[in-house]
HTML snippet that shows the backbone in 3Dmol.js (N, CA, C, O; Angstrom):
<script src="https://3Dmol.org/build/3Dmol-min.js"></script>
<div id="view" style="width:600px;height:400px;position:relative"></div>
<script>
const pdb = `
ATOM      1  N   MET A   1      73.398 149.482 204.993  1.00  0.00           N
ATOM      2  CA  MET A   1      74.647 148.996 204.469  1.00  0.00           C
ATOM      3  C   MET A   1      75.233 150.077 203.554  1.00  0.00           C
ATOM      4  O   MET A   1      74.511 150.771 202.837  1.00  0.00           O
ATOM      5  N   HIS A   2      76.545 150.195 203.601  1.00  0.00           N
ATOM      6  CA  HIS A   2      77.226 151.193 202.789  1.00  0.00           C
ATOM      7  C   HIS A   2      78.364 150.508 202.045  1.00  0.00           C
ATOM      8  O   HIS A   2      79.219 149.870 202.659  1.00  0.00           O
ATOM      9  N   ILE A   3      78.373 150.640 200.733  1.00  0.00           N
ATOM     10  CA  ILE A   3      79.431 150.078 199.896  1.00  0.00           C
ATOM     11  C   ILE A   3      80.055 151.222 199.116  1.00  0.00           C
ATOM     12  O   ILE A   3      79.354 152.022 198.496  1.00  0.00           O
ATOM     13  N   GLU A   4      81.368 151.292 199.154  1.00  0.00           N
ATOM     14  CA  GLU A   4      82.072 152.317 198.386  1.00  0.00           C
ATOM     15  C   GLU A   4      83.382 151.726 197.888  1.00  0.00           C
ATOM     16  O   GLU A   4      84.152 151.159 198.663  1.00  0.00           O
ATOM     17  N   LEU A   5      83.626 151.860 196.607  1.00  0.00           N
ATOM     18  CA  LEU A   5      84.850 151.361 195.999  1.00  0.00           C
ATOM     19  C   LEU A   5      85.895 152.468 195.954  1.00  0.00           C
ATOM     20  O   LEU A   5      85.566 153.641 195.779  1.00  0.00           O
ATOM     21  N   ASP A   6      87.155 152.080 196.114  1.00  0.00           N
ATOM     22  CA  ASP A   6      88.209 153.072 195.904  1.00  0.00           C
ATOM     23  C   ASP A   6      88.671 152.971 194.447  1.00  0.00           C
ATOM     24  O   ASP A   6      88.193 152.118 193.699  1.00  0.00           O
ATOM     25  N   ALA A   7      89.584 153.828 194.055  1.00  0.00           N
ATOM     26  CA  ALA A   7      90.007 153.897 192.652  1.00  0.00           C
ATOM     27  C   ALA A   7      90.646 152.592 192.188  1.00  0.00           C
ATOM     28  O   ALA A   7      90.439 152.178 191.048  1.00  0.00           O
ATOM     29  N   ASP A   8      91.416 151.943 193.049  1.00  0.00           N
ATOM     30  CA  ASP A   8      92.057 150.681 192.668  1.00  0.00           C
ATOM     31  C   ASP A   8      91.025 149.577 192.447  1.00  0.00           C
ATOM     32  O   ASP A   8      91.153 148.778 191.519  1.00  0.00           O
ATOM     33  N   GLU A   9      90.014 149.536 193.292  1.00  0.00           N
ATOM     34  CA  GLU A   9      88.959 148.540 193.126  1.00  0.00           C
ATOM     35  C   GLU A   9      88.163 148.786 191.855  1.00  0.00           C
ATOM     36  O   GLU A   9      87.800 147.845 191.149  1.00  0.00           O
ATOM     37  N   THR A  10      87.893 150.050 191.567  1.00  0.00           N
ATOM     38  CA  THR A  10      87.169 150.385 190.337  1.00  0.00           C
ATOM     39  C   THR A  10      87.984 149.998 189.118  1.00  0.00           C
ATOM     40  O   THR A  10      87.447 149.465 188.147  1.00  0.00           O
ATOM     41  N   TRP A  11      89.293 150.267 189.169  1.00  0.00           N
ATOM     42  CA  TRP A  11      90.152 149.925 188.034  1.00  0.00           C
ATOM     43  C   TRP A  11      90.201 148.409 187.844  1.00  0.00           C
ATOM     44  O   TRP A  11      90.187 147.930 186.710  1.00  0.00           O
ATOM     45  N   ALA A  12      90.259 147.652 188.939  1.00  0.00           N
ATOM     46  CA  ALA A  12      90.267 146.190 188.844  1.00  0.00           C
ATOM     47  C   ALA A  12      88.958 145.679 188.243  1.00  0.00           C
ATOM     48  O   ALA A  12      88.959 144.761 187.423  1.00  0.00           O
ATOM     49  N   LEU A  13      87.839 146.285 188.659  1.00  0.00           N
ATOM     50  CA  LEU A  13      86.536 145.921 188.101  1.00  0.00           C
ATOM     51  C   LEU A  13      86.490 146.230 186.603  1.00  0.00           C
ATOM     52  O   LEU A  13      86.033 145.407 185.809  1.00  0.00           O
ATOM     53  N   LEU A  14      86.959 147.403 186.227  1.00  0.00           N
ATOM     54  CA  LEU A  14      86.995 147.783 184.813  1.00  0.00           C
ATOM     55  C   LEU A  14      87.867 146.814 184.014  1.00  0.00           C
ATOM     56  O   LEU A  14      87.496 146.402 182.914  1.00  0.00           O
ATOM     57  N   SER A  15      89.010 146.456 184.561  1.00  0.00           N
ATOM     58  CA  SER A  15      89.903 145.522 183.866  1.00  0.00           C
ATOM     59  C   SER A  15      89.238 144.169 183.649  1.00  0.00           C
ATOM     60  O   SER A  15      89.367 143.572 182.579  1.00  0.00           O
ATOM     61  N   ALA A  16      88.529 143.688 184.662  1.00  0.00           N
ATOM     62  CA  ALA A  16      87.826 142.409 184.519  1.00  0.00           C
ATOM     63  C   ALA A  16      86.740 142.498 183.457  1.00  0.00           C
ATOM     64  O   ALA A  16      86.567 141.571 182.665  1.00  0.00           O
ATOM     65  N   LEU A  17      86.006 143.613 183.436  1.00  0.00           N
ATOM     66  CA  LEU A  17      84.966 143.793 182.423  1.00  0.00           C
ATOM     67  C   LEU A  17      85.550 143.890 181.022  1.00  0.00           C
ATOM     68  O   LEU A  17      85.018 143.304 180.079  1.00  0.00           O
ATOM     69  N   VAL A  18      86.638 144.628 180.888  1.00  0.00           N
ATOM     70  CA  VAL A  18      87.276 144.754 179.574  1.00  0.00           C
ATOM     71  C   VAL A  18      87.777 143.397 179.103  1.00  0.00           C
ATOM     72  O   VAL A  18      87.632 143.054 177.930  1.00  0.00           O
ATOM     73  N   LYS A  19      88.364 142.627 180.005  1.00  0.00           N
ATOM     74  CA  LYS A  19      88.835 141.295 179.641  1.00  0.00           C
ATOM     75  C   LYS A  19      87.670 140.427 179.174  1.00  0.00           C
ATOM     76  O   LYS A  19      87.781 139.710 178.180  1.00  0.00           O
ATOM     77  N   ARG A  20      86.562 140.495 179.891  1.00  0.00           N
ATOM     78  CA  ARG A  20      85.380 139.692 179.535  1.00  0.00           C
ATOM     79  C   ARG A  20      84.815 140.110 178.172  1.00  0.00           C
ATOM     80  O   ARG A  20      84.473 139.263 177.347  1.00  0.00           O
ATOM     81  N   VAL A  21      84.722 141.407 177.949  1.00  0.00           N
ATOM     82  CA  VAL A  21      84.201 141.905 176.669  1.00  0.00           C
ATOM     83  C   VAL A  21      85.143 141.514 175.531  1.00  0.00           C
ATOM     84  O   VAL A  21      84.691 141.148 174.446  1.00  0.00           O
ATOM     85  N   ALA A  22      86.440 141.591 175.778  1.00  0.00           N
ATOM     86  CA  ALA A  22      87.417 141.263 174.731  1.00  0.00           C
ATOM     87  C   ALA A  22      87.374 139.780 174.356  1.00  0.00           C
ATOM     88  O   ALA A  22      87.846 139.403 173.283  1.00  0.00           O
ATOM     89  N   GLU A  23      86.827 138.953 175.209  1.00  0.00           N
ATOM     90  CA  GLU A  23      86.721 137.519 174.916  1.00  0.00           C
ATOM     91  C   GLU A  23      85.497 137.169 174.071  1.00  0.00           C
ATOM     92  O   GLU A  23      85.338 136.017 173.668  1.00  0.00           O
ATOM     93  N   GLU A  24      84.639 138.140 173.801  1.00  0.00           N
ATOM     94  CA  GLU A  24      83.445 137.873 172.995  1.00  0.00           C
ATOM     95  C   GLU A  24      83.854 137.339 171.619  1.00  0.00           C
ATOM     96  O   GLU A  24      84.686 137.945 170.943  1.00  0.00           O
ATOM     97  N   PRO A  25      83.283 136.225 171.209  1.00  0.00           N
ATOM     98  CA  PRO A  25      83.675 135.631 169.920  1.00  0.00           C
ATOM     99  C   PRO A  25      83.285 136.483 168.710  1.00  0.00           C
ATOM    100  O   PRO A  25      83.866 136.328 167.636  1.00  0.00           O
ATOM    101  N   SER A  26      82.315 137.374 168.873  1.00  0.00           N
ATOM    102  CA  SER A  26      81.867 138.170 167.732  1.00  0.00           C
ATOM    103  C   SER A  26      82.797 139.343 167.427  1.00  0.00           C
ATOM    104  O   SER A  26      82.645 139.994 166.392  1.00  0.00           O
ATOM    105  N   LEU A  27      83.746 139.620 168.301  1.00  0.00           N
ATOM    106  CA  LEU A  27      84.663 140.743 168.067  1.00  0.00           C
ATOM    107  C   LEU A  27      85.799 140.333 167.145  1.00  0.00           C
ATOM    108  O   LEU A  27      86.281 139.201 167.183  1.00  0.00           O
ATOM    109  N   THR A  28      86.207 141.270 166.327  1.00  0.00           N
ATOM    110  CA  THR A  28      87.375 141.040 165.477  1.00  0.00           C
ATOM    111  C   THR A  28      88.635 141.303 166.306  1.00  0.00           C
ATOM    112  O   THR A  28      88.565 141.910 167.375  1.00  0.00           O
ATOM    113  N   ASP A  29      89.755 140.853 165.819  1.00  0.00           N
ATOM    114  CA  ASP A  29      91.019 141.105 166.513  1.00  0.00           C
ATOM    115  C   ASP A  29      91.294 142.597 166.618  1.00  0.00           C
ATOM    116  O   ASP A  29      91.849 143.065 167.612  1.00  0.00           O
ATOM    117  N   LYS A  30      90.904 143.339 165.595  1.00  0.00           N
ATOM    118  CA  LYS A  30      91.093 144.791 165.613  1.00  0.00           C
ATOM    119  C   LYS A  30      90.253 145.430 166.734  1.00  0.00           C
ATOM    120  O   LYS A  30      90.725 146.321 167.440  1.00  0.00           O
ATOM    121  N   ASP A  31      89.010 144.965 166.887  1.00  0.00           N
ATOM    122  CA  ASP A  31      88.147 145.478 167.953  1.00  0.00           C
ATOM    123  C   ASP A  31      88.718 145.154 169.338  1.00  0.00           C
ATOM    124  O   ASP A  31      88.712 145.998 170.235  1.00  0.00           O
ATOM    125  N   ARG A  32      89.208 143.926 169.498  1.00  0.00           N
ATOM    126  CA  ARG A  32      89.822 143.539 170.778  1.00  0.00           C
ATOM    127  C   ARG A  32      91.015 144.429 171.100  1.00  0.00           C
ATOM    128  O   ARG A  32      91.178 144.895 172.228  1.00  0.00           O
ATOM    129  N   ALA A  33      91.836 144.653 170.097  1.00  0.00           N
ATOM    130  CA  ALA A  33      93.006 145.501 170.304  1.00  0.00           C
ATOM    131  C   ALA A  33      92.600 146.929 170.644  1.00  0.00           C
ATOM    132  O   ALA A  33      93.234 147.573 171.480  1.00  0.00           O
ATOM    133  N   SER A  34      91.553 147.425 170.005  1.00  0.00           N
ATOM    134  CA  SER A  34      91.077 148.787 170.285  1.00  0.00           C
ATOM    135  C   SER A  34      90.571 148.925 171.711  1.00  0.00           C
ATOM    136  O   SER A  34      90.843 149.924 172.377  1.00  0.00           O
ATOM    137  N   ILE A  35      89.840 147.932 172.177  1.00  0.00           N
ATOM    138  CA  ILE A  35      89.322 147.965 173.545  1.00  0.00           C
ATOM    139  C   ILE A  35      90.465 147.943 174.551  1.00  0.00           C
ATOM    140  O   ILE A  35      90.476 148.724 175.503  1.00  0.00           O
ATOM    141  N   ARG A  36      91.414 147.057 174.343  1.00  0.00           N
ATOM    142  CA  ARG A  36      92.550 146.970 175.269  1.00  0.00           C
ATOM    143  C   ARG A  36      93.403 148.233 175.218  1.00  0.00           C
ATOM    144  O   ARG A  36      93.892 148.702 176.246  1.00  0.00           O
ATOM    145  N   GLN A  37      93.575 148.770 174.037  1.00  0.00           N
ATOM    146  CA  GLN A  37      94.374 149.996 173.896  1.00  0.00           C
ATOM    147  C   GLN A  37      93.683 151.156 174.591  1.00  0.00           C
ATOM    148  O   GLN A  37      94.345 151.975 175.228  1.00  0.00           O
ATOM    149  N   TRP A  38      92.363 151.240 174.479  1.00  0.00           N
ATOM    150  CA  TRP A  38      91.603 152.294 175.158  1.00  0.00           C
ATOM    151  C   TRP A  38      91.821 152.217 176.660  1.00  0.00           C
ATOM    152  O   TRP A  38      92.099 153.224 177.312  1.00  0.00           O
ATOM    153  N   ARG A  39      91.689 150.994 177.209  1.00  0.00           N
ATOM    154  CA  ARG A  39      91.879 150.841 178.648  1.00  0.00           C
ATOM    155  C   ARG A  39      93.298 151.207 179.067  1.00  0.00           C
ATOM    156  O   ARG A  39      93.495 151.869 180.086  1.00  0.00           O
ATOM    157  N   SER A  40      94.270 150.784 178.298  1.00  0.00           N
ATOM    158  CA  SER A  40      95.665 151.059 178.647  1.00  0.00           C
ATOM    159  C   SER A  40      96.013 152.530 178.519  1.00  0.00           C
ATOM    160  O   SER A  40      96.769 153.061 179.332  1.00  0.00           O
ATOM    161  N   ALA A  41      95.470 153.194 177.510  1.00  0.00           N
ATOM    162  CA  ALA A  41      95.834 154.592 177.250  1.00  0.00           C
ATOM    163  C   ALA A  41      95.000 155.578 178.060  1.00  0.00           C
ATOM    164  O   ALA A  41      95.535 156.559 178.575  1.00  0.00           O
ATOM    165  N   LYS A  42      93.714 155.334 178.177  1.00  0.00           N
ATOM    166  CA  LYS A  42      92.807 156.314 178.781  1.00  0.00           C
ATOM    167  C   LYS A  42      92.459 156.022 180.233  1.00  0.00           C
ATOM    168  O   LYS A  42      92.313 156.946 181.033  1.00  0.00           O
ATOM    169  N   MET A  43      92.325 154.758 180.580  1.00  0.00           N
ATOM    170  CA  MET A  43      91.811 154.394 181.897  1.00  0.00           C
ATOM    171  C   MET A  43      92.923 153.866 182.808  1.00  0.00           C
ATOM    172  O   MET A  43      92.806 152.784 183.385  1.00  0.00           O
ATOM    173  N   LYS A  44      93.977 154.625 182.927  1.00  0.00           N
ATOM    174  CA  LYS A  44      95.094 154.241 183.784  1.00  0.00           C
ATOM    175  C   LYS A  44      94.706 154.420 185.246  1.00  0.00           C
ATOM    176  O   LYS A  44      93.923 155.308 185.583  1.00  0.00           O
ATOM    177  N   PRO A  45      95.259 153.568 186.115  1.00  0.00           N
ATOM    178  CA  PRO A  45      94.977 153.749 187.542  1.00  0.00           C
ATOM    179  C   PRO A  45      95.413 155.146 187.997  1.00  0.00           C
ATOM    180  O   PRO A  45      96.523 155.584 187.694  1.00  0.00           O
ATOM    181  N   GLY A  46      94.553 155.823 188.706  1.00  0.00           N
ATOM    182  CA  GLY A  46      94.868 157.155 189.209  1.00  0.00           C
ATOM    183  C   GLY A  46      94.594 158.293 188.241  1.00  0.00           C
ATOM    184  O   GLY A  46      94.780 159.458 188.592  1.00  0.00           O
ATOM    185  N   SER A  47      94.154 157.975 187.022  1.00  0.00           N
ATOM    186  CA  SER A  47      93.883 159.034 186.050  1.00  0.00           C
ATOM    187  C   SER A  47      92.571 159.750 186.394  1.00  0.00           C
ATOM    188  O   SER A  47      91.761 159.253 187.177  1.00  0.00           O
ATOM    189  N   GLU A  48      92.389 160.898 185.806  1.00  0.00           N
ATOM    190  CA  GLU A  48      91.161 161.665 186.038  1.00  0.00           C
ATOM    191  C   GLU A  48      89.927 160.874 185.595  1.00  0.00           C
ATOM    192  O   GLU A  48      88.898 160.899 186.271  1.00  0.00           O
ATOM    193  N   LEU A  49      90.029 160.179 184.472  1.00  0.00           N
ATOM    194  CA  LEU A  49      88.893 159.377 183.995  1.00  0.00           C
ATOM    195  C   LEU A  49      88.566 158.240 184.960  1.00  0.00           C
ATOM    196  O   LEU A  49      87.395 157.933 185.179  1.00  0.00           O
ATOM    197  N   THR A  50      89.579 157.623 185.530  1.00  0.00           N
ATOM    198  CA  THR A  50      89.337 156.555 186.498  1.00  0.00           C
ATOM    199  C   THR A  50      88.714 157.113 187.769  1.00  0.00           C
ATOM    200  O   THR A  50      87.838 156.476 188.355  1.00  0.00           O
ATOM    201  N   ARG A  51      89.148 158.290 188.206  1.00  0.00           N
ATOM    202  CA  ARG A  51      88.533 158.912 189.379  1.00  0.00           C
ATOM    203  C   ARG A  51      87.077 159.272 189.105  1.00  0.00           C
ATOM    204  O   ARG A  51      86.224 159.114 189.979  1.00  0.00           O
ATOM    205  N   ALA A  52      86.790 159.752 187.907  1.00  0.00           N
ATOM    206  CA  ALA A  52      85.411 160.072 187.547  1.00  0.00           C
ATOM    207  C   ALA A  52      84.560 158.806 187.496  1.00  0.00           C
ATOM    208  O   ALA A  52      83.413 158.808 187.943  1.00  0.00           O
ATOM    209  N   LEU A  53      85.117 157.731 186.956  1.00  0.00           N
ATOM    210  CA  LEU A  53      84.398 156.458 186.924  1.00  0.00           C
ATOM    211  C   LEU A  53      84.127 155.958 188.348  1.00  0.00           C
ATOM    212  O   LEU A  53      83.039 155.458 188.634  1.00  0.00           O
ATOM    213  N   THR A  54      85.101 156.092 189.226  1.00  0.00           N
ATOM    214  CA  THR A  54      84.933 155.683 190.615  1.00  0.00           C
ATOM    215  C   THR A  54      83.795 156.450 191.271  1.00  0.00           C
ATOM    216  O   THR A  54      82.963 155.864 191.964  1.00  0.00           O
ATOM    217  N   ALA A  55      83.758 157.755 191.053  1.00  0.00           N
ATOM    218  CA  ALA A  55      82.683 158.572 191.623  1.00  0.00           C
ATOM    219  C   ALA A  55      81.321 158.130 191.085  1.00  0.00           C
ATOM    220  O   ALA A  55      80.357 158.026 191.844  1.00  0.00           O
ATOM    221  N   LYS A  56      81.240 157.873 189.795  1.00  0.00           N
ATOM    222  CA  LYS A  56      79.984 157.453 189.179  1.00  0.00           C
ATOM    223  C   LYS A  56      79.539 156.083 189.698  1.00  0.00           C
ATOM    224  O   LYS A  56      78.362 155.882 189.996  1.00  0.00           O
ATOM    225  N   VAL A  57      80.475 155.154 189.802  1.00  0.00           N
ATOM    226  CA  VAL A  57      80.145 153.824 190.311  1.00  0.00           C
ATOM    227  C   VAL A  57      79.627 153.929 191.744  1.00  0.00           C
ATOM    228  O   VAL A  57      78.632 153.295 192.095  1.00  0.00           O
ATOM    229  N   ASN A  58      80.298 154.726 192.568  1.00  0.00           N
ATOM    230  CA  ASN A  58      79.866 154.876 193.962  1.00  0.00           C
ATOM    231  C   ASN A  58      78.502 155.549 194.064  1.00  0.00           C
ATOM    232  O   ASN A  58      77.701 155.181 194.923  1.00  0.00           O
ATOM    233  N   GLU A  59      78.223 156.524 193.207  1.00  0.00           N
ATOM    234  CA  GLU A  59      76.894 157.150 193.190  1.00  0.00           C
ATOM    235  C   GLU A  59      75.827 156.127 192.820  1.00  0.00           C
ATOM    236  O   GLU A  59      74.765 156.074 193.441  1.00  0.00           O
ATOM    237  N   ASP A  60      76.112 155.323 191.817  1.00  0.00           N
ATOM    238  CA  ASP A  60      75.149 154.305 191.384  1.00  0.00           C
ATOM    239  C   ASP A  60      74.937 153.237 192.450  1.00  0.00           C
ATOM    240  O   ASP A  60      73.809 152.792 192.662  1.00  0.00           O
ATOM    241  N   LEU A  61      76.003 152.823 193.121  1.00  0.00           N
ATOM    242  CA  LEU A  61      75.873 151.848 194.204  1.00  0.00           C
ATOM    243  C   LEU A  61      75.020 152.410 195.340  1.00  0.00           C
ATOM    244  O   LEU A  61      74.150 151.718 195.869  1.00  0.00           O
ATOM    245  N   ALA A  62      75.268 153.658 195.711  1.00  0.00           N
ATOM    246  CA  ALA A  62      74.501 154.284 196.791  1.00  0.00           C
ATOM    247  C   ALA A  62      73.023 154.373 196.422  1.00  0.00           C
ATOM    248  O   ALA A  62      72.160 154.090 197.253  1.00  0.00           O
ATOM    249  N   ARG A  63      72.727 154.761 195.190  1.00  0.00           N
ATOM    250  CA  ARG A  63      71.336 154.865 194.752  1.00  0.00           C
ATOM    251  C   ARG A  63      70.667 153.494 194.743  1.00  0.00           C
ATOM    252  O   ARG A  63      69.516 153.365 195.158  1.00  0.00           O
ATOM    253  N   THR A  64      71.372 152.478 194.277  1.00  0.00           N
ATOM    254  CA  THR A  64      70.822 151.126 194.248  1.00  0.00           C
ATOM    255  C   THR A  64      70.547 150.615 195.658  1.00  0.00           C
ATOM    256  O   THR A  64      69.496 150.029 195.915  1.00  0.00           O
ATOM    257  N   MET A  65      71.487 150.836 196.565  1.00  0.00           N
ATOM    258  CA  MET A  65      71.288 150.397 197.948  1.00  0.00           C
ATOM    259  C   MET A  65      70.108 151.132 198.587  1.00  0.00           C
ATOM    260  O   MET A  65      69.336 150.530 199.332  1.00  0.00           O
ATOM    261  N   LYS A  66      69.967 152.407 198.305  1.00  0.00           N
ATOM    262  CA  LYS A  66      68.851 153.183 198.838  1.00  0.00           C
ATOM    263  C   LYS A  66      67.518 152.651 198.296  1.00  0.00           C
ATOM    264  O   LYS A  66      66.550 152.514 199.044  1.00  0.00           O
ATOM    265  N   ASN A  67      67.477 152.356 197.006  1.00  0.00           N
ATOM    266  CA  ASN A  67      66.256 151.823 196.393  1.00  0.00           C
ATOM    267  C   ASN A  67      65.906 150.449 196.952  1.00  0.00           C
ATOM    268  O   ASN A  67      64.731 150.156 197.178  1.00  0.00           O
ATOM    269  N   GLN A  68      66.904 149.608 197.177  1.00  0.00           N
ATOM    270  CA  GLN A  68      66.639 148.279 197.733  1.00  0.00           C
ATOM    271  C   GLN A  68      66.131 148.377 199.165  1.00  0.00           C
ATOM    272  O   GLN A  68      65.245 147.623 199.568  1.00  0.00           O
ATOM    273  N   ALA A  69      66.689 149.300 199.927  1.00  0.00           N
ATOM    274  CA  ALA A  69      66.224 149.472 201.301  1.00  0.00           C
ATOM    275  C   ALA A  69      64.774 149.942 201.309  1.00  0.00           C
ATOM    276  O   ALA A  69      63.974 149.473 202.119  1.00  0.00           O
ATOM    277  N   ARG A  70      64.436 150.848 200.428  1.00  0.00           N
ATOM    278  CA  ARG A  70      63.068 151.339 200.331  1.00  0.00           C
ATOM    279  C   ARG A  70      62.136 150.215 199.897  1.00  0.00           C
ATOM    280  O   ARG A  70      61.024 150.104 200.414  1.00  0.00           O
ATOM    281  N   SER A  71      62.570 149.383 198.961  1.00  0.00           N
ATOM    282  CA  SER A  71      61.738 148.278 198.488  1.00  0.00           C
ATOM    283  C   SER A  71      61.458 147.288 199.608  1.00  0.00           C
ATOM    284  O   SER A  71      60.347 146.765 199.700  1.00  0.00           O
ATOM    285  N   GLN A  72      62.433 147.020 200.453  1.00  0.00           N
ATOM    286  CA  GLN A  72      62.237 146.099 201.565  1.00  0.00           C
ATOM    287  C   GLN A  72      61.204 146.640 202.546  1.00  0.00           C
ATOM    288  O   GLN A  72      60.418 145.874 203.102  1.00  0.00           O
ATOM    289  N   ILE A  73      61.198 147.927 202.757  1.00  0.00           N
ATOM    290  CA  ILE A  73      60.246 148.544 203.671  1.00  0.00           C
ATOM    291  C   ILE A  73      58.833 148.429 203.109  1.00  0.00           C
ATOM    292  O   ILE A  73      57.889 148.213 203.868  1.00  0.00           O
ATOM    293  N   GLN A  74      58.671 148.569 201.804  1.00  0.00           N
ATOM    294  CA  GLN A  74      57.348 148.565 201.192  1.00  0.00           C
ATOM    295  C   GLN A  74      56.771 147.164 201.036  1.00  0.00           C
ATOM    296  O   GLN A  74      55.562 147.029 200.851  1.00  0.00           O
ATOM    297  N   LYS A  75      57.585 146.122 201.102  1.00  0.00           N
ATOM    298  CA  LYS A  75      57.076 144.760 200.931  1.00  0.00           C
ATOM    299  C   LYS A  75      56.318 144.329 202.187  1.00  0.00           C
ATOM    300  O   LYS A  75      56.750 144.573 203.314  1.00  0.00           O
ATOM    301  N   SER A  76      55.195 143.692 201.960  1.00  0.00           N
ATOM    302  CA  SER A  76      54.425 143.194 203.108  1.00  0.00           C
ATOM    303  C   SER A  76      54.886 141.786 203.466  1.00  0.00           C
ATOM    304  O   SER A  76      55.306 141.018 202.600  1.00  0.00           O
ATOM    305  N   ASP A  77      54.801 141.465 204.736  1.00  0.00           N
ATOM    306  CA  ASP A  77      55.243 140.147 205.209  1.00  0.00           C
ATOM    307  C   ASP A  77      54.104 139.140 205.289  1.00  0.00           C
ATOM    308  O   ASP A  77      54.356 137.960 205.533  1.00  0.00           O
ATOM    309  N   TRP A  78      52.872 139.561 205.095  1.00  0.00           N
ATOM    310  CA  TRP A  78      51.718 138.699 205.360  1.00  0.00           C
ATOM    311  C   TRP A  78      51.231 137.929 204.138  1.00  0.00           C
ATOM    312  O   TRP A  78      50.136 137.373 204.220  1.00  0.00           O
ATOM    313  N   ARG A  79      51.898 137.846 203.074  1.00  0.00           N
ATOM    314  CA  ARG A  79      51.437 137.197 201.848  1.00  0.00           C
ATOM    315  C   ARG A  79      50.765 135.937 202.103  1.00  0.00           C
ATOM    316  O   ARG A  79      50.321 135.274 201.166  1.00  0.00           O
TER     317      ARG A  79
END
`;
const viewer = $3Dmol.createViewer("view");
viewer.addModel(pdb, "pdb");
viewer.setStyle({}, {cartoon: {color: "spectrum"}});
viewer.zoomTo();
viewer.render();
</script>
């Protein structure tokens, strides 16, 4: 199996994560604003940082899928 996200999908994932983190009750309003401002200013769709994040996410997904495939091969069926 091969999974690869494009830049728009990565940005949507990042936006969902930022929204979830910003909802944490332990954060102050200033912290919430800082997180949202960071995403709006630095992590714009199509920016170099978003492209780098996309590459990193895809590398991590590929490594995870490879490790899971290897784990399935090593598991015995005769338990």
